[in-house]
N, C-alpha and C positions, 0 to 999 in steps of 0.2 A: 225407752230408747228403741225398742222394737217397732213401735209405731212410727217413729221418726224415720227409721231405716225402711221399712216396708212401704210406707205411703208413696214415696216418689217412684219406687219399683212397680207398684200397683198401677199408678198413673201412667207409667210408660207401657205397661202391658195392655191396659185398656185403650190408651190413645193409639197404640200401635195397631189395634184391631179395628178401629173405626175408619169409616170411609172419608176421604177428603170432602170438606164442605159440610160435615155433620158435626154436631156437638154431643158429647156423651156426658153421663152424669158425673164421672170423675172429674172432667174438665170444669164443669159448672160448680161442683162441690168445692174444689180447691181453688178455683179462680185462676189457676195457672194455665191459661189457654195458649200462651206463648210457647211454653215447653211442649205442650200437646200438639200444637201446630207444627213445630219443628219435627216431632216424631212422625206426624202424619205426612209431612213433605217427603220423608224418607221411607215411606211405606209403600210397598207394591200393592197392587189391587188385590192380591191373595192374602194381604195382611202380614207377609214377611218383611223384615226390615232390610233396607238397602245398606250394604257395606260400603261406606264412602271411601274406605282405604283402598278399595280395588278401582283402578283408573278406568275400567271398562263399564262401570256402573254408571248409568245416566241419572243424574240428580239435577236439581235446579242449578247447582254451582257449575256442573261440567257439561250440561247438555247444550246442544247446538240451539241458538235462540230461534232459529227458523229451520224448516226442512232444508236439506242440502239442494242448492240449485245447481243442476248439472251444468249449466252455462259457466259457473265459476271454475270448472275443471278445464276449460278451453285455455291453452297457453295464450298469453297476452304478450304484446311487443316488449313491454318492460320487465317481464319476468326474468329471473335469473335462470341460468342452465339448470340448476337444481329444481327450482319450482316448475319449469316446464316439464322436466323429467317426472317429477311427482304427479303432476296433473295428467301427463300422458299414461302413467301406470294406472292411476284411478280410472281414467276413461276406458282403457283397454279392459280393466276388470269389470266394470259396469256393463260394457258392451259385450263381453264374453260370457256373462252369466247364462247358464243353460236353463231352459224352462223347467219348472217344477213338475215332478211326476206324481206327487201325492204320496210317495214312499219316503218317510222320514229319513231312513238310512241312506237311500240312493241320493236324495236331495242333499243331505248333509255332505256326503262325500264329494258329489259334483260341484256344489257351490264352494265347499272348502278348498277344492283343488285350484279353482280360479282365484280365490282370495290368497292362497299361498303363492301362486305365480305373481300376483300384484306385490306381495311382501318382498319377493326376490327382486322384482323390478326396482322397487323403492330402495332396497339395500344396495343394489348395484349403483343407483344414482348417488347414494351417500358415499360409497367407496370412491367413485369418480369425482365428486364435487366437494365432499366434506373435508375438513381439516383436523378434526378431533380424533385423536388415536383411539380413544375408548369407543366413540361412535362408530369408527370404521371397524374395530374388532367385533363390536355387537352386530354390525351389518353382515360381516363375514360369517359369524355364528348362525344368524338368521338365514342366510343363504344355505349353509350346510344343513340346518335342521329342517328347513322347509322342503329342500330337495329330497331328504330322506322321507319326510311325511308324504310327499307327492308320490314317491315310489310305493309306499304302503297303500295309499289311496288307489293308485292305478292297479295294483295287485288285487285289491278288494273289488273294485269295479270289474275287472277282467274276470274273476272267479264268478261273478254274477251275470256275465254276458252284457255288461254296460259299456 
């Protein structure tokens, strides 16, 4: 019974450590390349496993099929007021990103500040254009939380002369 239980686990461990496009001996020995391929597809280059339960993880299932086309953020004549607002918030965010300094802490705070401003913009569009009460409540919470975090970021940056 232990062999039956441990063999699939060993396969997952070995397959999770292999590089995409390579075949390891566990895959060959078991003939279970489908399972190993699924594990490899959800493995980062460092060998760690992607948690697909987290929506921010980019997997083949949720990744953008192509790099984002900045032109797609230009409001079009047929766009709803909400779509125009969302596109404008994304455009402002991308155009407002400060240059990188090479200091991970400074860059994080400066880039995150602009990102938070875009979240506020999008939440304001939701409140103005949305109809779902739960979405509006979430949008209001986002505005409150992001403003508080922006104040923390501003204080951090000011303490460092940024």
